[in-house]
N, C-alpha and C positions, 0 to 999 in steps of 0.2 A: 777889819779886825788884827792888821798887823800895823797900824798906823798907829792900833792903840795900845796894843802889847808895847809898844814903841816906845811909847809915849808914860807911861805906868812902870817901863823898866826903866824912864830914867828919870823919875823922880823916885828914886828908891823902895819903890814896893815890890813886890816881887806876886810874879803869873802866878795864879794856886787855878788847878781845872783837881775835881777829883780823879782819884786813882785810875786807870782802869780796870780792877777792880775789884769799882765801888760800884755797888748801884743803887738806886734810892729811888726816893719818890715823895708828894708832902700833899699837906691835904690843908685845911682848917685846922687842926689839932695840934701839927710841927711832921715831922719828916721824919721816914725810918729807910732808915743808912744800911745796907747786905756785903757784906765784904766778904767774897762768893770762894775768892784763896783762904780765910781762918774761920768763912760757917758763922762768923758775927756777926749779932746786929746789935749799932746802936741805935734803941731809942732817944729823939730831937723834941725838946715844947718850943711852946712859941715862940719865947723870945730866941732861944740858942737856932732854931729854924728858920730867924732872919738873917743871922751870923754865915748861913753854910748857903742862903738861897742867892745874900749881895754874893762871895764865893763865886760859886755858878754860874749865875746869872753875865758879874763884871769881872772872877777872876781875883776881884782883889778884895778888902774891905775896908776898902780909906775911905776916911766921909765917914760912914756908921757909927759908929764911936757916938759924937756931934746928936748926929737922927734919932739913937736910941734914948742921949743923955740929958741932952737937953726938952724934952714933952716933961720930963718924970724928974728932972728939979739933982739928974746926979750929979756931979764930978764924970766929967769928957773923961780927965784924963783919968779915972779910975779904969770909968765905963772900954775907954779906948786898952789897958792893960789886962781888962780878963779877954776879951778879944783875943790879942795876942798871947796872950797863956794855949789860950783852947785853941785855936791856929796852931802855935807850936805845936803840943801835946796828938793835933790830926795831923798832922808832919810824920812826929818821931812813929807812928801807930800807923803808921804809911796810909792813911786814910786819903790824905791833896796829895797833886806832884806835884814839882813845878815844871810842867813843860818846858819850859829852855831848857831847861840844866838835859845834858846829857846824860843817860843811866851810867854807872858806874858799871867796870864787867866784872866777873865772879875769873 
């Protein structure tokens, strides 16, 4: 895992994981995310759930845009932009964290 993390970071990707206060479960219908800190739920449909699963499994969404776009004839660049926007929002909301960064002290 350390080798893979180093590989991801060398190529400019950010290693991401669910934040410590996030619990999640996935089934055939999608993913449910619980933020225990704010007591809020997120319900992800199957497509967005694939993005979440890529992050949970691989720590990155690298290559996912092509995987989602090409079979459906969508523009991979536009799909990547959508994925990046969603991941940025999850990071801003505290749902995802970069475990390689040291937390700021208050």
